[in-house]
N, CA, C, O and CB atoms as a CASP TS submission, in Angstrom:
PFRMAT TS
TARGET T0000
AUTHOR 0000-0000-0000
METHOD Language model
MODEL 1
PARENT N/A
ATOM      1  N   MET     1     -26.288  99.110  26.599  1.00  0.00           N
ATOM      2  CA  MET     1     -27.187  98.936  27.734  1.00  0.00           C
ATOM      3  C   MET     1     -28.217 100.053  27.723  1.00  0.00           C
ATOM      4  O   MET     1     -28.193 100.925  28.592  1.00  0.00           O
ATOM      5  CB  MET     1     -26.405  98.920  29.072  1.00  0.00           C
ATOM      6  N   ASP     2     -29.096 100.037  26.779  1.00  0.00           N
ATOM      7  CA  ASP     2     -30.106 101.070  26.661  1.00  0.00           C
ATOM      8  C   ASP     2     -31.418 100.539  27.217  1.00  0.00           C
ATOM      9  O   ASP     2     -32.015  99.623  26.651  1.00  0.00           O
ATOM     10  CB  ASP     2     -30.269 101.526  25.191  1.00  0.00           C
ATOM     11  N   ILE     3     -31.866 101.118  28.326  1.00  0.00           N
ATOM     12  CA  ILE     3     -33.073 100.651  28.987  1.00  0.00           C
ATOM     13  C   ILE     3     -34.283 101.448  28.533  1.00  0.00           C
ATOM     14  O   ILE     3     -35.393 100.920  28.460  1.00  0.00           O
ATOM     15  CB  ILE     3     -32.922 100.740  30.497  1.00  0.00           C
ATOM     16  N   GLY     4     -34.067 102.711  28.231  1.00  0.00           N
ATOM     17  CA  GLY     4     -35.182 103.562  27.814  1.00  0.00           C
ATOM     18  C   GLY     4     -35.005 104.952  28.375  1.00  0.00           C
ATOM     19  O   GLY     4     -33.891 105.385  28.668  1.00  0.00           O
ATOM     20  N   ILE     5     -36.116 105.645  28.520  1.00  0.00           N
ATOM     21  CA  ILE     5     -36.020 107.018  28.983  1.00  0.00           C
ATOM     22  C   ILE     5     -35.923 107.115  30.501  1.00  0.00           C
ATOM     23  O   ILE     5     -35.691 108.198  31.037  1.00  0.00           O
ATOM     24  CB  ILE     5     -37.207 107.804  28.498  1.00  0.00           C
ATOM     25  N   ASN     6     -36.096 106.003  31.193  1.00  0.00           N
ATOM     26  CA  ASN     6     -36.037 106.001  32.655  1.00  0.00           C
ATOM     27  C   ASN     6     -34.571 106.044  33.103  1.00  0.00           C
ATOM     28  O   ASN     6     -33.925 105.007  33.250  1.00  0.00           O
ATOM     29  CB  ASN     6     -36.760 104.744  33.241  1.00  0.00           C
ATOM     30  N   TRP     7     -34.059 107.259  33.317  1.00  0.00           N
ATOM     31  CA  TRP     7     -32.637 107.397  33.646  1.00  0.00           C
ATOM     32  C   TRP     7     -32.320 106.922  35.045  1.00  0.00           C
ATOM     33  O   TRP     7     -31.183 106.530  35.307  1.00  0.00           O
ATOM     34  CB  TRP     7     -32.205 108.829  33.496  1.00  0.00           C
ATOM     35  N   HIS     8     -33.281 106.942  35.956  1.00  0.00           N
ATOM     36  CA  HIS     8     -33.036 106.401  37.300  1.00  0.00           C
ATOM     37  C   HIS     8     -32.717 104.914  37.225  1.00  0.00           C
ATOM     38  O   HIS     8     -31.797 104.434  37.887  1.00  0.00           O
ATOM     39  CB  HIS     8     -34.257 106.637  38.215  1.00  0.00           C
ATOM     40  N   LEU     9     -33.472 104.202  36.427  1.00  0.00           N
ATOM     41  CA  LEU     9     -33.244 102.769  36.274  1.00  0.00           C
ATOM     42  C   LEU     9     -31.888 102.504  35.630  1.00  0.00           C
ATOM     43  O   LEU     9     -31.180 101.579  36.029  1.00  0.00           O
ATOM     44  CB  LEU     9     -34.360 102.136  35.438  1.00  0.00           C
ATOM     45  N   ARG    10     -31.523 103.317  34.629  1.00  0.00           N
ATOM     46  CA  ARG    10     -30.209 103.147  33.994  1.00  0.00           C
ATOM     47  C   ARG    10     -29.087 103.347  35.007  1.00  0.00           C
ATOM     48  O   ARG    10     -28.128 102.575  35.045  1.00  0.00           O
ATOM     49  CB  ARG    10     -30.043 104.134  32.822  1.00  0.00           C
ATOM     50  N   PHE    11     -29.214 104.391  35.826  1.00  0.00           N
ATOM     51  CA  PHE    11     -28.168 104.642  36.822  1.00  0.00           C
ATOM     52  C   PHE    11     -28.129 103.564  37.893  1.00  0.00           C
ATOM     53  O   PHE    11     -27.049 103.190  38.349  1.00  0.00           O
ATOM     54  CB  PHE    11     -28.377 105.998  37.471  1.00  0.00           C
ATOM     55  N   ARG    12     -29.280 103.062  38.301  1.00  0.00           N
ATOM     56  CA  ARG    12     -29.294 101.969  39.283  1.00  0.00           C
ATOM     57  C   ARG    12     -28.620 100.728  38.726  1.00  0.00           C
ATOM     58  O   ARG    12     -27.873 100.054  39.435  1.00  0.00           O
ATOM     59  CB  ARG    12     -30.730 101.639  39.703  1.00  0.00           C
ATOM     60  N   GLU    13     -28.880 100.420  37.453  1.00  0.00           N
ATOM     61  CA  GLU    13     -28.231  99.267  36.815  1.00  0.00           C
ATOM     62  C   GLU    13     -26.719  99.476  36.736  1.00  0.00           C
ATOM     63  O   GLU    13     -25.948  98.550  36.983  1.00  0.00           O
ATOM     64  CB  GLU    13     -28.811  99.031  35.400  1.00  0.00           C
ATOM     65  N   GLU    14     -26.301 100.690  36.392  1.00  0.00           N
ATOM     66  CA  GLU    14     -24.865 100.996  36.310  1.00  0.00           C
ATOM     67  C   GLU    14     -24.211 100.896  37.691  1.00  0.00           C
ATOM     68  O   GLU    14     -23.111 100.360  37.817  1.00  0.00           O
ATOM     69  CB  GLU    14     -24.644 102.409  35.717  1.00  0.00           C
ATOM     70  N   ILE    15     -24.880 101.407  38.720  1.00  0.00           N
ATOM     71  CA  ILE    15     -24.357 101.326  40.087  1.00  0.00           C
ATOM     72  C   ILE    15     -24.265  99.872  40.532  1.00  0.00           C
ATOM     73  O   ILE    15     -23.282  99.480  41.161  1.00  0.00           O
ATOM     74  CB  ILE    15     -25.246 102.128  41.061  1.00  0.00           C
ATOM     75  N   LYS    16     -25.270  99.074  40.215  1.00  0.00           N
ATOM     76  CA  LYS    16     -25.249  97.648  40.561  1.00  0.00           C
ATOM     77  C   LYS    16     -24.059  96.956  39.898  1.00  0.00           C
ATOM     78  O   LYS    16     -23.352  96.178  40.539  1.00  0.00           O
ATOM     79  CB  LYS    16     -26.570  96.965  40.137  1.00  0.00           C
ATOM     80  N   TYR    17     -23.839  97.241  38.610  1.00  0.00           N
ATOM     81  CA  TYR    17     -22.714  96.642  37.885  1.00  0.00           C
ATOM     82  C   TYR    17     -21.376  97.066  38.506  1.00  0.00           C
ATOM     83  O   TYR    17     -20.481  96.239  38.680  1.00  0.00           O
ATOM     84  CB  TYR    17     -22.759  97.045  36.393  1.00  0.00           C
ATOM     85  N   LEU    18     -21.246  98.348  38.836  1.00  0.00           N
ATOM     86  CA  LEU    18     -19.986  98.835  39.411  1.00  0.00           C
ATOM     87  C   LEU    18     -19.752  98.277  40.819  1.00  0.00           C
ATOM     88  O   LEU    18     -18.609  98.013  41.191  1.00  0.00           O
ATOM     89  CB  LEU    18     -19.984 100.369  39.453  1.00  0.00           C
ATOM     90  N   LYS    19     -20.806  98.097  41.593  1.00  0.00           N
ATOM     91  CA  LYS    19     -20.654  97.503  42.923  1.00  0.00           C
ATOM     92  C   LYS    19     -20.192  96.050  42.827  1.00  0.00           C
ATOM     93  O   LYS    19     -19.346  95.612  43.606  1.00  0.00           O
ATOM     94  CB  LYS    19     -21.977  97.585  43.698  1.00  0.00           C
ATOM     95  N   GLU    20     -20.747  95.308  41.876  1.00  0.00           N
ATOM     96  CA  GLU    20     -20.319  93.918  41.684  1.00  0.00           C
ATOM     97  C   GLU    20     -18.853  93.868  41.255  1.00  0.00           C
ATOM     98  O   GLU    20     -18.091  93.018  41.717  1.00  0.00           O
ATOM     99  CB  GLU    20     -21.211  93.211  40.632  1.00  0.00           C
ATOM    100  N   GLU    21     -18.468  94.780  40.373  1.00  0.00           N
ATOM    101  CA  GLU    21     -17.076  94.837  39.922  1.00  0.00           C
ATOM    102  C   GLU    21     -16.145  95.198  41.085  1.00  0.00           C
ATOM    103  O   GLU    21     -15.048  94.652  41.197  1.00  0.00           O
ATOM    104  CB  GLU    21     -16.923  95.863  38.774  1.00  0.00           C
ATOM    105  N   LEU    22     -16.587  96.119  41.949  1.00  0.00           N
ATOM    106  CA  LEU    22     -15.800  96.507  43.119  1.00  0.00           C
ATOM    107  C   LEU    22     -15.623  95.334  44.077  1.00  0.00           C
ATOM    108  O   LEU    22     -14.527  95.114  44.591  1.00  0.00           O
ATOM    109  CB  LEU    22     -16.465  97.680  43.844  1.00  0.00           C
ATOM    110  N   GLU    23     -16.695  94.580  44.320  1.00  0.00           N
ATOM    111  CA  GLU    23     -16.602  93.419  45.209  1.00  0.00           C
ATOM    112  C   GLU    23     -15.609  92.393  44.662  1.00  0.00           C
ATOM    113  O   GLU    23     -14.810  91.834  45.414  1.00  0.00           O
ATOM    114  CB  GLU    23     -17.988  92.771  45.393  1.00  0.00           C
ATOM    115  N   LEU    24     -15.662  92.151  43.359  1.00  0.00           N
ATOM    116  CA  LEU    24     -14.734  91.211  42.745  1.00  0.00           C
ATOM    117  C   LEU    24     -13.289  91.708  42.882  1.00  0.00           C
ATOM    118  O   LEU    24     -12.388  90.926  43.189  1.00  0.00           O
ATOM    119  CB  LEU    24     -15.091  91.000  41.262  1.00  0.00           C
ATOM    120  N   SER    25     -13.074  92.995  42.655  1.00  0.00           N
ATOM    121  CA  SER    25     -11.722  93.566  42.777  1.00  0.00           C
ATOM    122  C   SER    25     -11.221  93.473  44.215  1.00  0.00           C
ATOM    123  O   SER    25     -10.047  93.179  44.443  1.00  0.00           O
ATOM    124  CB  SER    25     -11.711  95.037  42.308  1.00  0.00           C
ATOM    125  N   GLU    26     -12.101  93.721  45.186  1.00  0.00           N
ATOM    126  CA  GLU    26     -11.706  93.627  46.593  1.00  0.00           C
ATOM    127  C   GLU    26     -11.329  92.195  46.960  1.00  0.00           C
ATOM    128  O   GLU    26     -10.375  91.977  47.708  1.00  0.00           O
ATOM    129  CB  GLU    26     -12.840  94.122  47.502  1.00  0.00           C
ATOM    130  N   LEU    27     -12.073  91.215  46.438  1.00  0.00           N
ATOM    131  CA  LEU    27     -11.737  89.814  46.706  1.00  0.00           C
ATOM    132  C   LEU    27     -10.375  89.453  46.108  1.00  0.00           C
ATOM    133  O   LEU    27      -9.566  88.783  46.749  1.00  0.00           O
ATOM    134  CB  LEU    27     -12.828  88.884  46.140  1.00  0.00           C
ATOM    135  N   GLN    28     -10.130  89.904  44.868  1.00  0.00           N
ATOM    136  CA  GLN    28      -8.845  89.624  44.233  1.00  0.00           C
ATOM    137  C   GLN    28      -7.708  90.295  44.994  1.00  0.00           C
ATOM    138  O   GLN    28      -6.632  89.713  45.136  1.00  0.00           O
ATOM    139  CB  GLN    28      -8.854  90.092  42.772  1.00  0.00           C
ATOM    140  N   LEU    29      -7.933  91.509  45.484  1.00  0.00           N
ATOM    141  CA  LEU    29      -6.912  92.213  46.259  1.00  0.00           C
ATOM    142  C   LEU    29      -6.623  91.491  47.570  1.00  0.00           C
ATOM    143  O   LEU    29      -5.464  91.378  47.971  1.00  0.00           O
ATOM    144  CB  LEU    29      -7.352  93.652  46.538  1.00  0.00           C
ATOM    145  N   ALA    30      -7.656  91.006  48.236  1.00  0.00           N
ATOM    146  CA  ALA    30      -7.461  90.284  49.499  1.00  0.00           C
ATOM    147  C   ALA    30      -6.655  89.007  49.266  1.00  0.00           C
ATOM    148  O   ALA    30      -5.773  88.675  50.058  1.00  0.00           O
ATOM    149  CB  ALA    30      -8.823  89.946  50.149  1.00  0.00           C
ATOM    150  N   ILE    31      -6.957  88.296  48.190  1.00  0.00           N
ATOM    151  CA  ILE    31      -6.203  87.073  47.870  1.00  0.00           C
ATOM    152  C   ILE    31      -4.750  87.414  47.584  1.00  0.00           C
ATOM    153  O   ILE    31      -3.849  86.719  48.055  1.00  0.00           O
ATOM    154  CB  ILE    31      -6.828  86.339  46.659  1.00  0.00           C
ATOM    155  N   ALA    32      -4.508  88.476  46.818  1.00  0.00           N
ATOM    156  CA  ALA    32      -3.147  88.882  46.490  1.00  0.00           C
ATOM    157  C   ALA    32      -2.384  89.307  47.744  1.00  0.00           C
ATOM    158  O   ALA    32      -1.201  88.994  47.877  1.00  0.00           O
ATOM    159  CB  ALA    32      -3.164  90.023  45.470  1.00  0.00           C
ATOM    160  N   GLU    33      -3.042  90.013  48.663  1.00  0.00           N
ATOM    161  CA  GLU    33      -2.383  90.424  49.906  1.00  0.00           C
ATOM    162  C   GLU    33      -2.013  89.207  50.754  1.00  0.00           C
ATOM    163  O   GLU    33      -0.938  89.173  51.353  1.00  0.00           O
ATOM    164  CB  GLU    33      -3.294  91.373  50.710  1.00  0.00           C
ATOM    165  N   ARG    34      -2.902  88.205  50.808  1.00  0.00           N
ATOM    166  CA  ARG    34      -2.583  86.996  51.577  1.00  0.00           C
ATOM    167  C   ARG    34      -1.389  86.270  50.976  1.00  0.00           C
ATOM    168  O   ARG    34      -0.519  85.792  51.704  1.00  0.00           O
ATOM    169  CB  ARG    34      -3.798  86.053  51.632  1.00  0.00           C
ATOM    170  N   LYS    35      -1.342  86.184  49.635  1.00  0.00           N
ATOM    171  CA  LYS    35      -0.216  85.517  48.979  1.00  0.00           C
ATOM    172  C   LYS    35       1.076  86.272  49.221  1.00  0.00           C
ATOM    173  O   LYS    35       2.119  85.660  49.454  1.00  0.00           O
ATOM    174  CB  LYS    35      -0.471  85.382  47.478  1.00  0.00           C
ATOM    175  N   LEU    36       1.019  87.600  49.167  1.00  0.00           N
ATOM    176  CA  LEU    36       2.212  88.412  49.406  1.00  0.00           C
ATOM    177  C   LEU    36       2.700  88.249  50.837  1.00  0.00           C
ATOM    178  O   LEU    36       3.901  88.120  51.079  1.00  0.00           O
ATOM    179  CB  LEU    36       1.925  89.888  49.112  1.00  0.00           C
ATOM    180  N   LYS    37       1.767  88.256  51.788  1.00  0.00           N
ATOM    181  CA  LYS    37       2.150  88.096  53.193  1.00  0.00           C
ATOM    182  C   LYS    37       2.784  86.721  53.424  1.00  0.00           C
ATOM    183  O   LYS    37       3.763  86.604  54.161  1.00  0.00           O
ATOM    184  CB  LYS    37       0.921  88.281  54.114  1.00  0.00           C
ATOM    185  N   LYS    38       2.233  85.695  52.800  1.00  0.00           N
ATOM    186  CA  LYS    38       2.791  84.352  52.919  1.00  0.00           C
ATOM    187  C   LYS    38       4.187  84.299  52.315  1.00  0.00           C
ATOM    188  O   LYS    38       5.097  83.708  52.897  1.00  0.00           O
ATOM    189  CB  LYS    38       1.876  83.324  52.236  1.00  0.00           C
ATOM    190  N   TYR    39       4.359  84.922  51.137  1.00  0.00           N
ATOM    191  CA  TYR    39       5.675  84.950  50.487  1.00  0.00           C
ATOM    192  C   TYR    39       6.684  85.692  51.342  1.00  0.00           C
ATOM    193  O   TYR    39       7.814  85.231  51.504  1.00  0.00           O
ATOM    194  CB  TYR    39       5.582  85.602  49.102  1.00  0.00           C
ATOM    195  N   GLU    40       6.292  86.846  51.898  1.00  0.00           N
ATOM    196  CA  GLU    40       7.217  87.619  52.717  1.00  0.00           C
ATOM    197  C   GLU    40       7.583  86.857  53.988  1.00  0.00           C
ATOM    198  O   GLU    40       8.740  86.885  54.406  1.00  0.00           O
ATOM    199  CB  GLU    40       6.609  88.981  53.070  1.00  0.00           C
ATOM    200  N   ASN    41       6.626  86.180  54.605  1.00  0.00           N
ATOM    201  CA  ASN    41       6.916  85.422  55.819  1.00  0.00           C
ATOM    202  C   ASN    41       7.869  84.266  55.539  1.00  0.00           C
ATOM    203  O   ASN    41       8.725  83.953  56.367  1.00  0.00           O
ATOM    204  CB  ASN    41       5.624  84.894  56.434  1.00  0.00           C
ATOM    205  N   ASN    42       7.728  83.631  54.380  1.00  0.00           N
ATOM    206  CA  ASN    42       8.572  82.492  54.060  1.00  0.00           C
ATOM    207  C   ASN    42       9.977  82.902  53.649  1.00  0.00           C
ATOM    208  O   ASN    42      10.914  82.122  53.822  1.00  0.00           O
ATOM    209  CB  ASN    42       7.943  81.683  52.968  1.00  0.00           C
ATOM    210  N   ASN    43      10.150  84.100  53.110  1.00  0.00           N
ATOM    211  CA  ASN    43      11.427  84.465  52.523  1.00  0.00           C
ATOM    212  C   ASN    43      12.202  85.541  53.266  1.00  0.00           C
ATOM    213  O   ASN    43      13.345  85.810  52.898  1.00  0.00           O
ATOM    214  CB  ASN    43      11.208  84.908  51.152  1.00  0.00           C
ATOM    215  N   THR    44      11.649  86.161  54.279  1.00  0.00           N
ATOM    216  CA  THR    44      12.370  87.237  54.935  1.00  0.00           C
ATOM    217  C   THR    44      12.606  87.011  56.422  1.00  0.00           C
ATOM    218  O   THR    44      13.343  87.774  57.048  1.00  0.00           O
ATOM    219  CB  THR    44      11.632  88.505  54.747  1.00  0.00           C
ATOM    220  N   ARG    45      12.010  86.001  56.989  1.00  0.00           N
ATOM    221  CA  ARG    45      12.244  85.813  58.422  1.00  0.00           C
ATOM    222  C   ARG    45      13.616  85.198  58.644  1.00  0.00           C
ATOM    223  O   ARG    45      14.150  84.495  57.786  1.00  0.00           O
ATOM    224  CB  ARG    45      11.147  84.923  59.048  1.00  0.00           C
ATOM    225  N   SER    46      14.166  85.475  59.799  1.00  0.00           N
ATOM    226  CA  SER    46      15.494  84.955  60.096  1.00  0.00           C
ATOM    227  C   SER    46      15.392  83.508  60.574  1.00  0.00           C
ATOM    228  O   SER    46      14.347  83.062  61.048  1.00  0.00           O
ATOM    229  CB  SER    46      16.198  85.828  61.157  1.00  0.00           C
ATOM    230  N   THR    47      16.486  82.805  60.437  1.00  0.00           N
ATOM    231  CA  THR    47      16.506  81.419  60.880  1.00  0.00           C
ATOM    232  C   THR    47      16.836  81.369  62.366  1.00  0.00           C
ATOM    233  O   THR    47      17.149  82.391  62.977  1.00  0.00           O
ATOM    234  CB  THR    47      17.526  80.592  60.063  1.00  0.00           C
ATOM    235  N   ARG    48      16.765  80.197  62.928  1.00  0.00           N
ATOM    236  CA  ARG    48      16.996  80.078  64.374  1.00  0.00           C
ATOM    237  C   ARG    48      18.458  80.284  64.767  1.00  0.00           C
ATOM    238  O   ARG    48      18.749  80.597  65.921  1.00  0.00           O
ATOM    239  CB  ARG    48      16.537  78.719  64.854  1.00  0.00           C
ATOM    240  N   ASN    49      19.376  80.111  63.820  1.00  0.00           N
ATOM    241  CA  ASN    49      20.780  80.275  64.168  1.00  0.00           C
ATOM    242  C   ASN    49      21.268  81.703  63.895  1.00  0.00           C
ATOM    243  O   ASN    49      22.469  81.934  63.759  1.00  0.00           O
ATOM    244  CB  ASN    49      21.629  79.274  63.390  1.00  0.00           C
ATOM    245  N   ARG    50      20.349  82.646  63.818  1.00  0.00           N
ATOM    246  CA  ARG    50      20.619  84.077  63.680  1.00  0.00           C
ATOM    247  C   ARG    50      21.357  84.434  62.402  1.00  0.00           C
ATOM    248  O   ARG    50      22.054  85.447  62.356  1.00  0.00           O
ATOM    249  CB  ARG    50      21.411  84.555  64.852  1.00  0.00           C
ATOM    250  N   LYS    51      21.219  83.635  61.382  1.00  0.00           N
ATOM    251  CA  LYS    51      21.781  83.966  60.084  1.00  0.00           C
ATOM    252  C   LYS    51      20.663  84.496  59.200  1.00  0.00           C
ATOM    253  O   LYS    51      19.504  84.104  59.339  1.00  0.00           O
ATOM    254  CB  LYS    51      22.475  82.732  59.436  1.00  0.00           C
ATOM    255  N   ASN    52      21.021  85.382  58.301  1.00  0.00           N
ATOM    256  CA  ASN    52      20.031  85.958  57.410  1.00  0.00           C
ATOM    257  C   ASN    52      19.586  84.892  56.417  1.00  0.00           C
ATOM    258  O   ASN    52      20.419  84.312  55.720  1.00  0.00           O
ATOM    259  CB  ASN    52      20.595  87.205  56.676  1.00  0.00           C
ATOM    260  N   ASN    53      18.320  84.636  56.345  1.00  0.00           N
ATOM    261  CA  ASN    53      17.763  83.610  55.481  1.00  0.00           C
ATOM    262  C   ASN    53      17.592  84.107  54.050  1.00  0.00           C
ATOM    263  O   ASN    53      17.265  83.329  53.153  1.00  0.00           O
ATOM    264  CB  ASN    53      16.433  83.138  56.028  1.00  0.00           C
ATOM    265  N   ASN    54      17.813  85.403  53.838  1.00  0.00           N
ATOM    266  CA  ASN    54      17.523  86.011  52.553  1.00  0.00           C
ATOM    267  C   ASN    54      18.797  86.380  51.796  1.00  0.00           C
ATOM    268  O   ASN    54      18.753  87.235  50.911  1.00  0.00           O
ATOM    269  CB  ASN    54      16.661  87.238  52.746  1.00  0.00           C
ATOM    270  N   VAL    55      19.905  85.770  52.114  1.00  0.00           N
ATOM    271  CA  VAL    55      21.184  86.089  51.492  1.00  0.00           C
ATOM    272  C   VAL    55      21.456  85.104  50.369  1.00  0.00           C
ATOM    273  O   VAL    55      21.291  83.895  50.536  1.00  0.00           O
ATOM    274  CB  VAL    55      22.330  86.064  52.532  1.00  0.00           C
ATOM    275  N   VAL    56      21.868  85.622  49.234  1.00  0.00           N
ATOM    276  CA  VAL    56      22.219  84.776  48.107  1.00  0.00           C
ATOM    277  C   VAL    56      23.689  84.423  48.228  1.00  0.00           C
ATOM    278  O   VAL    56      24.539  85.308  48.326  1.00  0.00           O
ATOM    279  CB  VAL    56      21.915  85.476  46.749  1.00  0.00           C
ATOM    280  N   LYS    57      23.987  83.149  48.222  1.00  0.00           N
ATOM    281  CA  LYS    57      25.381  82.706  48.319  1.00  0.00           C
ATOM    282  C   LYS    57      25.910  82.475  46.911  1.00  0.00           C
ATOM    283  O   LYS    57      25.281  81.803  46.093  1.00  0.00           O
ATOM    284  CB  LYS    57      25.510  81.406  49.186  1.00  0.00           C
ATOM    285  N   LEU    58      27.077  83.044  46.647  1.00  0.00           N
ATOM    286  CA  LEU    58      27.687  82.909  45.328  1.00  0.00           C
ATOM    287  C   LEU    58      28.567  81.670  45.299  1.00  0.00           C
ATOM    288  O   LEU    58      29.173  81.301  46.305  1.00  0.00           O
ATOM    289  CB  LEU    58      28.506  84.168  44.965  1.00  0.00           C
ATOM    290  N   SER    59      28.630  81.047  44.161  1.00  0.00           N
ATOM    291  CA  SER    59      29.371  79.798  44.064  1.00  0.00           C
ATOM    292  C   SER    59      30.820  80.007  43.641  1.00  0.00           C
ATOM    293  O   SER    59      31.639  79.109  43.829  1.00  0.00           O
ATOM    294  CB  SER    59      28.687  78.873  43.093  1.00  0.00           C
ATOM    295  N   GLY    60      31.158  81.147  43.083  1.00  0.00           N
ATOM    296  CA  GLY    60      32.519  81.353  42.597  1.00  0.00           C
ATOM    297  C   GLY    60      33.094  82.662  43.097  1.00  0.00           C
ATOM    298  O   GLY    60      32.446  83.399  43.839  1.00  0.00           O
ATOM    299  N   ARG    61      34.317  82.940  42.685  1.00  0.00           N
ATOM    300  CA  ARG    61      34.977  84.168  43.088  1.00  0.00           C
ATOM    301  C   ARG    61      34.493  85.323  42.230  1.00  0.00           C
ATOM    302  O   ARG    61      34.142  85.157  41.062  1.00  0.00           O
ATOM    303  CB  ARG    61      36.501  84.024  42.991  1.00  0.00           C
ATOM    304  N   ILE    62      34.486  86.494  42.842  1.00  0.00           N
ATOM    305  CA  ILE    62      34.173  87.708  42.106  1.00  0.00           C
ATOM    306  C   ILE    62      35.455  88.544  42.089  1.00  0.00           C
ATOM    307  O   ILE    62      35.981  88.916  43.138  1.00  0.00           O
ATOM    308  CB  ILE    62      32.956  88.497  42.758  1.00  0.00           C
ATOM    309  N   TYR    63      35.936  88.828  40.906  1.00  0.00           N
ATOM    310  CA  TYR    63      37.146  89.597  40.759  1.00  0.00           C
ATOM    311  C   TYR    63      36.771  91.061  40.607  1.00  0.00           C
ATOM    312  O   TYR    63      36.153  91.458  39.620  1.00  0.00           O
ATOM    313  CB  TYR    63      37.978  89.104  39.556  1.00  0.00           C
ATOM    314  N   THR    64      37.151  91.857  41.593  1.00  0.00           N
ATOM    315  CA  THR    64      36.771  93.271  41.571  1.00  0.00           C
ATOM    316  C   THR    64      37.744  94.093  40.760  1.00  0.00           C
ATOM    317  O   THR    64      37.368  95.143  40.238  1.00  0.00           O
ATOM    318  CB  THR    64      36.686  93.822  42.981  1.00  0.00           C
ATOM    319  N   LYS    65      38.992  93.650  40.635  1.00  0.00           N
ATOM    320  CA  LYS    65      39.993  94.394  39.863  1.00  0.00           C
ATOM    321  C   LYS    65      40.262  93.636  38.587  1.00  0.00           C
ATOM    322  O   LYS    65      41.137  92.771  38.546  1.00  0.00           O
ATOM    323  CB  LYS    65      41.311  94.603  40.674  1.00  0.00           C
ATOM    324  N   ARG    66      39.528  93.946  37.559  1.00  0.00           N
ATOM    325  CA  ARG    66      39.672  93.246  36.287  1.00  0.00           C
ATOM    326  C   ARG    66      40.576  94.012  35.343  1.00  0.00           C
ATOM    327  O   ARG    66      40.819  95.206  35.522  1.00  0.00           O
ATOM    328  CB  ARG    66      38.311  93.025  35.640  1.00  0.00           C
ATOM    329  N   ASP    67      41.054  93.332  34.370  1.00  0.00           N
ATOM    330  CA  ASP    67      41.842  93.949  33.331  1.00  0.00           C
ATOM    331  C   ASP    67      40.929  94.819  32.473  1.00  0.00           C
ATOM    332  O   ASP    67      39.917  94.322  31.978  1.00  0.00           O
ATOM    333  CB  ASP    67      42.566  92.881  32.477  1.00  0.00           C
ATOM    334  N   PRO    68      41.249  96.114  32.276  1.00  0.00           N
ATOM    335  CA  PRO    68      40.325  97.015  31.585  1.00  0.00           C
ATOM    336  C   PRO    68      40.226  96.761  30.088  1.00  0.00           C
ATOM    337  O   PRO    68      39.478  97.475  29.420  1.00  0.00           O
ATOM    338  CB  PRO    68      40.741  98.430  31.813  1.00  0.00           C
ATOM    339  N   THR    69      40.926  95.800  29.524  1.00  0.00           N
ATOM    340  CA  THR    69      40.867  95.577  28.077  1.00  0.00           C
ATOM    341  C   THR    69      39.699  94.760  27.673  1.00  0.00           C
ATOM    342  O   THR    69      39.516  94.489  26.486  1.00  0.00           O
ATOM    343  CB  THR    69      42.101  94.923  27.597  1.00  0.00           C
TER
END
């Protein structure tokens, strides 16, 4: 990106490019925050019957005292 000896113009072009990149990053961050908030609301709120909605139920027995062999 060589414009010439006019360094003010070069810096203005660089600032313009960085501002556009910042705006794009801010938009992506806002979208990611909305998705995270939606995910957290769907997966961490309690149910109406006061049971924890975020508990994993195991299907089998867990043996805590196993044979050490």
